[in-house]
C-alpha positions as CSV (number, residue, x, y, z in Angstrom):
1,X,0.0,0.2,0.2
2,X,0.9,3.4,-1.0
3,X,2.2,4.9,2.2
4,X,1.9,8.9,0.8
5,X,-0.9,9.7,-1.9
6,X,-3.4,12.7,-3.0
7,X,-6.9,12.8,-3.8
8,X,-9.8,14.7,-4.6
9,X,-11.8,16.0,-1.9
10,X,-16.1,15.1,-1.7
11,X,-17.1,17.0,1.5
12,X,-20.0,15.7,3.3
13,X,-21.2,17.1,7.2
14,X,-22.4,15.3,10.0
15,X,-24.1,12.2,10.8
16,X,-24.2,10.8,7.3
17,X,-26.1,8.0,7.5
18,X,-25.9,4.5,5.6
19,X,-29.9,5.3,4.4
20,X,-28.1,8.4,3.0
21,X,-25.2,6.2,1.0
22,X,-27.2,3.3,-0.7
23,X,-30.9,3.7,0.4
24,X,-32.4,0.9,1.7
25,X,-34.9,0.6,-1.1
26,X,-31.6,0.1,-3.5
27,X,-30.5,-2.8,-1.3
28,X,-31.5,-5.9,-2.5
29,X,-29.9,-5.1,-5.7
30,X,-27.9,-8.5,-6.3
31,X,-24.7,-7.3,-7.8
32,X,-22.5,-3.9,-5.9
33,X,-21.6,-3.3,-9.7
34,X,-25.2,-2.4,-10.3
35,X,-26.4,-1.0,-7.4
36,X,-22.8,1.2,-6.8
37,X,-24.5,3.9,-9.4
38,X,-27.0,4.8,-7.1
39,X,-24.6,5.6,-4.2
40,X,-25.4,9.4,-2.8
41,X,-28.5,9.4,-5.1
42,X,-30.3,11.2,-2.5
43,X,-27.5,14.0,-1.1
44,X,-25.6,14.0,-4.3
45,X,-27.0,12.2,-7.2
46,X,-23.9,13.5,-9.2
47,X,-21.6,10.8,-7.2
48,X,-21.3,7.7,-9.0
49,X,-21.4,8.9,-12.0
50,X,-18.2,11.3,-11.7
51,X,-16.4,9.7,-8.7
52,X,-13.1,9.2,-9.8
53,X,-10.3,5.9,-8.6
54,X,-8.5,7.2,-5.6
55,X,-10.6,10.1,-4.8
56,X,-11.7,10.8,-1.0
57,X,-14.1,11.8,1.5
58,X,-14.0,14.6,3.9
59,X,-16.7,14.4,6.6
60,X,-17.8,15.5,10.1
61,X,-18.6,13.4,13.0
62,X,-20.3,9.8,13.2
63,X,-19.9,9.5,9.5
64,X,-22.0,6.0,8.2
65,X,-24.3,6.0,11.6
66,X,-27.2,3.5,11.0
67,X,-27.6,0.1,9.2
68,X,-25.1,-2.3,9.4
69,X,-25.3,-2.7,6.0
70,X,-22.1,-3.5,4.2
71,X,-23.0,-2.0,0.7
72,X,-22.4,1.1,2.2
73,X,-18.9,0.8,2.5
74,X,-18.8,-1.7,-0.8
75,X,-20.6,0.6,-3.1
76,X,-18.0,3.3,-1.8
77,X,-14.7,1.1,-2.3
78,X,-16.8,-0.2,-6.0
79,X,-16.8,3.1,-6.9
80,X,-12.7,3.8,-6.3
81,X,-12.7,5.9,-2.9
82,X,-9.9,4.8,-1.3
83,X,-9.8,7.0,1.7
84,X,-12.0,8.4,3.8
85,X,-11.4,11.5,6.6
86,X,-14.1,11.9,8.7
87,X,-13.9,13.8,13.0
88,X,-15.8,10.0,14.1
89,X,-17.2,7.2,12.3
90,X,-20.3,5.2,13.4
91,X,-18.5,1.7,14.8
92,X,-19.8,-0.9,12.5
93,X,-19.3,1.7,9.1
94,X,-15.7,0.9,10.8
95,X,-15.2,-2.1,10.8
96,X,-17.2,-2.8,6.9
97,X,-15.0,0.3,4.9
98,X,-11.4,-1.2,6.3
99,X,-12.9,-5.1,5.5
100,X,-13.6,-3.2,2.1
101,X,-10.2,-1.8,1.3
102,X,-10.8,1.6,2.6
103,X,-8.7,3.6,4.5
104,X,-10.2,5.8,7.3
105,X,-8.8,8.3,9.4
106,X,-10.5,10.1,12.4
107,X,-9.1,13.8,12.4
108,X,-10.4,16.5,13.0
109,X,-9.8,20.4,11.5
110,X,-9.1,19.3,8.0
111,X,-12.9,19.8,7.0
112,X,-12.5,23.8,8.1
113,X,-9.9,24.1,4.9
114,X,-11.4,22.3,2.2
115,X,-13.9,21.8,0.1
116,X,-15.6,19.7,-2.9
117,X,-12.5,19.3,-5.7
118,X,-9.7,20.4,-4.0
119,X,-6.6,18.2,-3.2
120,X,-5.7,15.9,0.3
121,X,-2.4,14.8,0.8
122,X,-2.2,11.4,3.1
123,X,1.0,10.3,4.5
124,X,0.5,7.5,6.4
125,X,3.8,6.7,8.5
126,X,3.8,10.4,9.3
127,X,0.1,9.9,10.1
128,X,-0.5,14.1,8.3
129,X,-3.2,15.1,5.9
130,X,-2.1,18.3,4.2
131,X,-4.5,20.6,2.4
132,X,-4.4,24.2,0.9
133,X,-1.5,24.5,2.7
134,X,-2.4,23.0,6.3
135,X,-1.4,20.0,7.9
136,X,-3.0,18.0,10.5
137,X,-2.3,15.0,12.5
138,X,-4.3,11.8,13.0
139,X,-3.9,8.4,15.3
140,X,-1.7,5.6,14.5
141,X,-4.0,2.7,12.5
142,X,-3.2,-0.9,13.6
143,X,-1.3,-2.7,12.0
144,X,-3.5,-5.3,11.5
145,X,-6.3,-2.8,9.8
146,X,-3.3,-1.5,7.1
147,X,-2.6,-5.2,6.6
148,X,-6.4,-5.9,5.5
149,X,-6.5,-2.6,3.1
150,X,-2.9,-3.8,1.5
151,X,-4.5,-7.2,0.7
152,X,-7.3,-5.4,-0.8
153,X,-10.0,-5.9,1.8
154,X,-11.0,-8.9,4.1
155,X,-12.3,-11.4,1.1
156,X,-8.9,-11.5,0.1
157,X,-7.0,-11.1,3.4
158,X,-8.8,-14.0,4.2
159,X,-8.6,-16.0,1.2
160,X,-4.9,-16.3,2.2
161,X,-5.8,-17.3,5.4
162,X,-8.2,-20.4,3.8
163,X,-5.5,-21.0,1.5
164,X,-2.5,-21.2,3.8
165,X,-4.6,-23.7,6.0
166,X,-6.5,-22.1,8.6
167,X,-5.6,-22.6,12.1
168,X,-8.5,-20.7,14.7
169,X,-7.1,-20.0,17.9
170,X,-8.1,-22.3,20.9
171,X,-11.7,-21.6,22.8
172,X,-11.2,-21.5,27.0
173,X,-13.9,-20.0,28.3
174,X,-13.4,-18.7,31.8
175,X,-15.0,-21.5,34.7
176,X,-17.6,-20.3,37.2
177,X,-15.4,-19.0,39.9
178,X,-13.7,-16.8,37.2
179,X,-16.3,-15.2,35.7
180,X,-17.7,-14.1,39.1
181,X,-14.5,-11.7,39.4
182,X,-15.0,-8.3,40.3
183,X,-14.6,-5.1,39.1
184,X,-15.5,-5.7,35.5
185,X,-18.8,-3.7,33.7
186,X,-20.7,-6.4,32.1
187,X,-19.2,-6.0,28.5
188,X,-15.7,-6.9,30.2
189,X,-17.4,-9.6,32.2
190,X,-18.6,-10.8,28.7
191,X,-16.2,-11.0,26.2
192,X,-13.6,-11.7,29.2
193,X,-15.6,-15.0,30.1
194,X,-15.8,-16.1,26.1
195,X,-12.1,-15.1,25.2
196,X,-10.9,-16.9,28.1
197,X,-8.6,-14.3,29.7
198,X,-8.2,-12.9,32.9
199,X,-7.4,-9.3,32.8
200,X,-9.0,-7.2,30.6
201,X,-9.5,-3.2,29.9
202,X,-11.3,-1.1,27.5
203,X,-9.0,-0.7,24.2
204,X,-8.4,-4.4,24.2
205,X,-8.2,-6.6,21.1
206,X,-9.8,-9.7,22.4
207,X,-10.8,-12.9,19.9
208,X,-13.9,-14.1,20.8
209,X,-15.5,-17.5,19.5
210,X,-19.3,-16.2,18.6
211,X,-22.3,-18.9,20.4
212,X,-24.7,-17.7,17.6
213,X,-24.1,-16.1,14.4
214,X,-27.7,-14.8,12.3
215,X,-27.6,-14.1,8.4
216,X,-30.9,-12.3,7.2
217,X,-31.8,-12.8,3.7
218,X,-31.3,-9.2,2.7
219,X,-27.6,-10.3,3.0
220,X,-27.2,-13.9,1.7
221,X,-26.8,-13.7,-2.0
222,X,-23.2,-11.3,-1.1
223,X,-22.5,-13.8,1.6
224,X,-22.7,-16.8,-0.4
225,X,-20.5,-15.1,-3.1
226,X,-17.9,-13.8,-0.2
227,X,-17.7,-17.3,0.9
228,X,-16.9,-19.2,-2.5
229,X,-14.0,-16.2,-3.1
230,X,-12.8,-16.8,0.0
231,X,-12.9,-20.2,-1.3
232,X,-14.4,-21.9,2.2
233,X,-15.6,-25.7,1.1
234,X,-16.9,-25.7,5.3
235,X,-17.8,-23.2,8.2
236,X,-16.8,-23.9,11.1
237,X,-19.7,-25.0,13.1
238,X,-23.0,-25.0,11.3
239,X,-24.9,-25.8,14.6
240,X,-24.3,-22.4,15.8
241,X,-25.7,-20.3,12.5
242,X,-29.2,-19.2,11.8
243,X,-30.7,-17.7,8.4
244,X,-33.8,-16.0,8.9
245,X,-35.9,-14.4,5.9
246,X,-37.6,-11.3,6.7
247,X,-36.7,-8.5,4.9
248,X,-37.5,-9.8,2.0
249,X,-40.7,-11.6,2.7
250,X,-42.7,-11.7,1.1
251,X,-40.8,-10.3,-2.2
252,X,-40.9,-6.8,-2.8
253,X,-39.0,-6.2,-5.9
254,X,-39.2,-8.4,-8.9
255,X,-36.5,-10.6,-9.4
256,X,-33.8,-9.1,-6.6
257,X,-36.1,-10.3,-3.9
258,X,-36.0,-14.3,-5.0
259,X,-32.3,-14.2,-5.5
260,X,-32.4,-13.5,-2.0
261,X,-34.5,-16.4,-1.3
262,X,-33.1,-18.8,-3.6
263,X,-29.3,-17.6,-1.8
264,X,-30.1,-18.3,1.4
265,X,-31.7,-21.9,0.7
266,X,-28.1,-22.4,-1.2
267,X,-25.9,-21.1,2.3
268,X,-28.2,-23.5,4.1
269,X,-27.9,-26.9,1.9
270,X,-23.9,-25.9,0.8
271,X,-22.6,-25.3,4.7
272,X,-25.3,-27.7,6.4
273,X,-26.9,-24.8,8.1
274,X,-30.5,-26.5,9.8
275,X,-31.6,-23.4,11.6
276,X,-33.9,-21.9,8.9
277,X,-36.4,-19.9,9.6
278,X,-38.2,-19.1,5.9
279,X,-41.3,-16.3,6.3
280,X,-41.7,-16.8,10.2
281,X,-40.8,-13.3,11.3
282,X,-38.2,-10.6,12.0
283,X,-34.8,-12.2,13.3
284,X,-34.3,-10.4,16.5
285,X,-37.4,-11.1,17.2
286,X,-36.9,-14.5,17.0
287,X,-33.5,-14.4,17.8
288,X,-34.5,-14.3,21.1
289,X,-38.2,-16.1,20.9
290,X,-35.9,-19.3,19.5
291,X,-33.6,-19.0,22.3
292,X,-31.0,-18.4,20.2
293,X,-29.1,-15.4,22.3
294,X,-28.7,-16.4,25.7
295,X,-27.6,-14.4,28.6
296,X,-23.7,-14.8,29.1
297,X,-23.1,-15.6,26.0
298,X,-22.1,-13.5,22.6
299,X,-23.7,-13.6,19.8
300,X,-23.3,-11.4,16.4
301,X,-25.5,-10.9,13.1
302,X,-25.5,-9.2,10.2
303,X,-27.8,-6.3,10.6
304,X,-27.5,-3.6,13.1
305,X,-29.9,-3.8,15.3
306,X,-28.3,-7.2,16.7
307,X,-28.2,-5.3,19.8
308,X,-31.3,-6.2,21.2
309,X,-30.3,-9.4,22.8
310,X,-28.6,-7.6,25.5
311,X,-31.7,-7.0,27.2
312,X,-31.1,-10.5,28.0
313,X,-27.5,-10.4,29.3
314,X,-26.0,-11.0,26.0
315,X,-23.0,-9.3,24.3
316,X,-24.4,-8.8,20.7
317,X,-23.5,-6.7,17.8
318,X,-23.8,-6.5,13.9
319,X,-21.4,-6.8,11.3
320,X,-20.9,-6.8,7.8
321,X,-21.3,-9.8,5.7
322,X,-17.5,-10.0,4.4
323,X,-16.3,-10.2,8.5
324,X,-19.5,-12.9,8.7
325,X,-18.1,-15.1,6.2
326,X,-14.9,-14.8,7.4
327,X,-15.8,-15.7,11.1
328,X,-18.5,-18.4,9.9
329,X,-15.1,-19.9,8.7
330,X,-12.6,-19.5,11.0
331,X,-15.6,-19.5,14.0
332,X,-13.4,-16.4,15.8
333,X,-14.2,-12.6,15.7
334,X,-12.4,-9.9,17.3
335,X,-13.5,-7.2,19.6
336,X,-12.1,-4.1,20.6
337,X,-13.1,-4.0,23.9
338,X,-15.7,-0.9,24.7
339,X,-16.2,2.1,27.3
340,X,-19.3,1.9,29.1
341,X,-21.8,4.3,30.5
342,X,-24.1,2.8,33.5
343,X,-27.9,4.2,33.3
344,X,-29.4,3.6,36.2
345,X,-33.3,3.9,36.1
346,X,-35.0,5.0,39.1
347,X,-38.6,5.1,39.8
348,X,-41.9,3.5,38.4
349,X,-42.9,4.1,35.0
350,X,-46.2,5.6,35.2
351,X,-49.5,4.9,33.4
352,X,-49.0,5.3,29.3
353,X,-45.7,5.4,29.6
354,X,-43.2,2.5,28.0
355,X,-39.9,1.7,27.3
356,X,-39.9,2.8,24.6
357,X,-40.4,6.3,26.2
358,X,-37.6,5.2,28.2
359,X,-34.8,5.0,25.2
360,X,-36.0,8.0,23.2
361,X,-35.6,10.2,26.2
362,X,-32.0,9.0,26.5
363,X,-31.2,9.1,22.8
364,X,-32.6,12.2,22.8
365,X,-30.1,13.2,25.3
366,X,-26.9,11.8,24.5
367,X,-27.7,12.4,20.6
368,X,-26.7,9.7,18.0
369,X,-23.2,9.4,18.3
370,X,-23.6,9.4,21.9
371,X,-23.1,5.8,22.7
372,X,-20.5,5.6,19.9
373,X,-18.4,2.3,20.6
374,X,-19.8,2.6,24.0
375,X,-21.7,-0.6,26.0
376,X,-25.0,1.7,27.6
377,X,-25.5,-1.3,30.9
378,X,-28.8,-0.4,32.3
379,X,-29.6,-1.0,36.3
380,X,-31.9,0.4,38.7
381,X,-35.7,-1.0,40.1
382,X,-37.1,0.4,37.1
383,X,-35.2,-1.5,34.7
384,X,-35.4,-4.6,36.9
385,X,-39.3,-3.3,36.5
386,X,-39.4,-3.8,32.9
387,X,-40.6,-6.9,31.2
388,X,-38.2,-8.8,28.8
389,X,-39.8,-7.7,25.7
390,X,-39.6,-4.1,27.1
391,X,-36.0,-4.7,27.9
392,X,-35.8,-6.3,24.4
393,X,-36.7,-2.4,23.0
394,X,-34.1,-0.4,25.1
395,X,-31.3,-2.5,24.0
396,X,-32.9,-2.7,20.6
397,X,-32.9,1.1,20.1
398,X,-29.9,1.7,22.2
399,X,-28.2,1.3,19.2
400,X,-29.5,4.7,17.5
401,X,-26.4,6.5,20.0
402,X,-23.9,4.2,18.0
403,X,-24.0,1.6,21.3
404,X,-21.4,-1.4,20.8
405,X,-24.2,-3.0,22.9
406,X,-26.7,-2.6,25.1
407,X,-27.0,-4.5,28.5
408,X,-29.6,-5.2,31.0
409,X,-28.6,-7.5,34.4
410,X,-29.5,-11.2,33.8
411,X,-32.1,-11.5,36.7
412,X,-35.1,-13.9,38.0
413,X,-37.1,-12.3,34.9
414,X,-34.0,-13.4,32.7
415,X,-33.7,-16.6,34.1
416,X,-37.8,-17.8,33.6
417,X,-37.4,-16.4,30.1
418,X,-34.9,-18.6,29.4
419,X,-36.0,-21.6,31.5
420,X,-32.7,-21.3,32.8
421,X,-30.9,-21.6,36.6
422,X,-30.3,-17.7,38.1
423,X,-27.2,-19.1,39.5
424,X,-26.0,-19.7,36.0
425,X,-26.4,-16.3,35.1
426,X,-26.4,-14.0,38.1
427,X,-23.0,-13.0,37.6
428,X,-24.0,-10.9,34.3
429,X,-24.8,-7.9,36.6
430,X,-23.5,-4.5,37.3
431,X,-20.4,-4.2,39.8
432,X,-20.3,-1.2,41.8
433,X,-16.4,-0.8,41.8
434,X,-16.3,-1.4,38.4
435,X,-15.1,1.7,36.0
436,X,-17.7,3.3,34.0
437,X,-17.0,6.0,31.4
438,X,-19.8,8.3,33.1
439,X,-23.0,7.7,34.9
440,X,-26.2,8.4,33.8
441,X,-29.3,8.4,36.3
442,X,-32.8,9.4,35.5
443,X,-36.3,9.0,37.7
444,X,-38.8,8.1,35.4
445,X,-41.4,8.5,37.7
446,X,-42.2,11.7,35.9
447,X,-41.8,11.2,32.7
448,X,-43.9,11.7,29.7
449,X,-44.0,9.8,26.4
450,X,-41.8,10.7,24.0
451,X,-41.5,11.4,20.2
452,X,-38.9,11.0,17.8
453,X,-39.4,13.7,15.2
454,X,-38.6,14.1,11.9
455,X,-35.6,13.1,10.6
456,X,-33.4,11.6,12.9
457,X,-33.8,9.9,15.8
458,X,-32.0,11.7,18.2
459,X,-34.6,14.8,17.3
460,X,-36.9,13.7,20.7
461,X,-39.2,16.2,22.1
462,X,-41.8,15.1,25.1
463,X,-45.4,14.9,24.0
464,X,-47.1,18.0,25.3
465,X,-44.9,19.8,22.4
466,X,-45.9,17.3,19.6
467,X,-49.8,16.9,20.2
468,X,-51.9,17.7,17.6
469,X,-49.6,17.4,15.0
470,X,-51.8,15.8,12.0
471,X,-50.7,11.9,10.9
472,X,-51.9,10.0,7.6
473,X,-50.5,7.1,8.9
474,X,-49.6,4.7,12.0
475,X,-47.5,2.0,12.1
476,X,-47.5,-0.8,14.8
477,X,-44.5,-3.8,14.3
478,X,-40.8,-3.9,14.2
479,X,-38.6,-6.0,16.1
480,X,-38.2,-3.1,18.1
481,X,-42.5,-2.7,19.0
482,X,-44.3,-5.8,17.1
483,X,-44.3,-8.0,20.5
484,X,-47.4,-9.8,21.9
485,X,-47.0,-6.8,24.7
486,X,-46.8,-4.0,22.4
487,X,-50.0,-5.3,20.5
488,X,-51.9,-5.7,23.5
489,X,-50.7,-2.3,25.3
490,X,-52.4,-0.9,22.0
491,X,-55.4,-3.6,21.5
492,X,-56.0,-2.1,25.3
493,X,-56.4,1.4,23.7
494,X,-58.6,0.6,20.4
495,X,-61.2,-2.2,22.1
496,X,-64.6,-0.8,20.6
497,X,-63.1,1.9,18.6
498,X,-62.5,2.8,15.1
499,X,-60.1,5.0,13.5
500,X,-61.1,7.8,11.3
501,X,-61.8,6.8,7.4
502,X,-58.9,8.8,6.3
503,X,-55.9,7.1,8.6
504,X,-54.2,4.5,7.5
505,X,-53.7,1.5,10.6
506,X,-51.0,-1.2,9.9
507,X,-50.3,-4.0,12.0
508,X,-47.7,-6.1,11.9
509,X,-46.7,-8.7,14.7
510,X,-43.0,-9.6,15.0
511,X,-43.4,-13.0,14.3
512,X,-45.8,-16.1,13.2
513,X,-46.2,-16.9,16.3
514,X,-47.0,-13.9,18.1
515,X,-49.2,-13.6,15.6
516,X,-51.0,-16.6,16.3
517,X,-51.2,-15.6,19.9
518,X,-52.8,-12.2,19.1
519,X,-55.3,-14.4,17.1
520,X,-56.1,-16.3,20.3
521,X,-56.1,-13.2,23.0
522,X,-58.5,-11.5,20.3
523,X,-55.8,-8.7,19.7
524,X,-56.2,-9.3,15.7
525,X,-60.0,-9.3,15.6
526,X,-59.6,-5.6,17.9
527,X,-57.5,-4.2,15.1
528,X,-59.4,-5.3,12.0
529,X,-62.5,-4.4,13.6
530,X,-60.8,-0.6,14.4
531,X,-59.9,-0.7,10.2
532,X,-56.5,-1.6,10.7
533,X,-54.7,-3.7,7.9
534,X,-52.9,-6.5,9.2
535,X,-49.7,-7.7,7.6
536,X,-47.7,-11.0,7.3
537,X,-45.1,-11.0,9.8
538,X,-41.4,-9.3,8.3
539,X,-39.3,-6.1,8.4
540,X,-42.0,-4.3,6.2
541,X,-42.0,-0.7,6.0
542,X,-39.5,-0.6,9.1
543,X,-36.5,-1.0,6.3
544,X,-38.6,0.7,3.7
545,X,-40.4,-2.4,2.1
546,X,-43.9,-2.7,1.4
547,X,-46.5,-2.4,3.4
548,X,-47.3,1.6,3.7
549,X,-45.2,3.1,1.9
550,X,-45.8,7.3,2.3
551,X,-45.0,10.1,-0.4
552,X,-44.1,13.5,-0.3
553,X,-45.0,15.5,2.6
554,X,-47.0,12.8,4.2
555,X,-46.5,12.4,8.2
556,X,-46.1,8.4,9.4
557,X,-46.1,7.9,12.9
558,X,-44.1,4.3,14.1
559,X,-43.0,2.3,16.6
560,X,-39.8,1.4,14.1
561,X,-36.4,1.9,15.3
562,X,-35.3,4.5,12.6
563,X,-37.0,8.0,11.0
564,X,-34.3,8.7,8.7
565,X,-35.0,10.4,5.4
566,X,-36.2,8.2,2.7
567,X,-36.3,5.4,4.8
568,X,-39.9,4.9,4.6
569,X,-41.0,6.5,1.7
570,X,-39.4,9.5,-0.5
571,X,-37.2,12.1,0.9
572,X,-40.1,14.8,2.0
573,X,-42.3,12.0,4.1
574,X,-42.0,13.3,7.5
575,X,-41.2,10.0,9.6
576,X,-42.3,9.9,13.8
577,X,-41.6,7.8,16.0
578,X,-43.4,6.4,19.5
579,X,-44.4,3.7,21.3
580,X,-47.0,1.4,20.9
581,X,-49.3,3.7,23.6
582,X,-49.1,6.5,21.4
583,X,-49.6,4.8,18.2
584,X,-52.8,3.5,19.3
585,X,-54.3,6.6,20.5
586,X,-53.1,8.6,17.5
587,X,-54.2,6.1,14.8
588,X,-57.8,6.8,16.7
589,X,-57.5,10.6,16.8
590,X,-55.4,11.3,12.7
591,X,-53.5,13.6,15.6
592,X,-50.6,13.4,17.6
593,X,-52.2,12.2,20.7
594,X,-51.4,11.4,24.6
595,X,-52.4,8.0,25.4
596,X,-52.5,8.9,29.2
597,X,-55.8,11.2,28.3
598,X,-57.6,7.6,27.2
599,X,-58.9,5.0,29.3
600,X,-58.1,1.2,28.0
601,X,-60.2,-1.6,28.2
602,X,-59.5,-5.1,29.6
603,X,-58.6,-7.5,26.4
């Protein structure tokens, strides 16, 4: 790799998310060569046709936030982008970009002295970037990452390892006495236990052997292709792998979606993966419903909201497809030990206020990059009072602060949910003598319902500031709030009532099991009689697939986890996020409404 090089600048601002880099609706295009034509189509439509090999992106903070889709990095590398210089990067994009062969440089200052079209010179050995006579320094880049870039990306790097004969590291997990050693954050405990290391601190690199890997359908063609390019004939442990069809079920894009379906089946057949779930619901909901991601273990998946399983004390985080392919082949995955933020939830949630309101309040306070590469660790009376589904909701959306993982302590509710003895998992807890970067304390007694407003998840306001806003469509579902408990909450507000004629109310249960239970308990009948459209369990509108796509200037209120520009419709669609309680009463009134002003009926 050239240690000194010069490239033309493409200038970007803060919080450039992966939907901006490559819109979600383009995510099922089966080849990167075709997909790369749509890079930045919403922000800089001229980019794909005019970018030149060796060009350099210069951006602000939190570049690459949002989804874990590796295509956000590969469309840039395929378009010839050599280097990205930003004030900070989202954690999954950081891994994906290096794995795609792009050099990432964290540097603050160069953004103020250059514009698009200027030339920037990078000197890797001197750790300097220069533009228009100004020079700025950056930190050292780990040798293993430089090696991946020099080899042309993780695919080529792993191919060399496979050809040379893989030699995975030995797996030695800590015994019960060792894992109960005090003075560690929950993230540190889980990583040191899996990696079999006694001493650990933030910034350390540890080699783990994840207990579970999950791939969902939107990435199956790329994963199959990557495994073949790497020369992988068998994977380390097929019993540790599950494939779940949820983003492209049912098909939304003719030709493309069926390719994902076929590739998933081919992966299962070729590599002996027996845990296959076709059209059974949303991947993250199935992962805890099937007890695949257990307390005290490590899991990873090809999706950013893998943080969900941390609601049960599981260290879980999303990775890209190239890294998944390498991990499946070797059975191992490196992690940098994250700093941790302890979040203490005191008090008791009042009626009409749910765990979704808690995490929205936190997101509004710490912002979209406030948890960047951090472990958010929840404790306190209100945290322990939360049901398991409520904890999964909080852990799911902690990702929107850039969190590496989000962890709840394993307690009696955790043990009961997983049918495990408590003494096997009670070591997953907050140690008072652990070192936390900061401690945030909330009293939830006076918390009011919260809404994330257009256009960004951290644009959060209390409902008192948003009430009365007209809404065209309400969407109840997603891995965040499509569980049985969420449907029960909405049903209690809606029983015996009907939505306005001009209101589009869409309900998507998270899994088939949730759907069947909701039918048995009468919730689905209540929604149908209220005027709802009930859809098959899948990701649906949350990821920009069918079931309620919006148009210019229309407003949607959703229980999903993201409201990025263009995600639920056009770039002019106005998207709000809320709890199931707010969704239900808003659907009934046609305007943002406060559930505390409504009575509920037993169902």
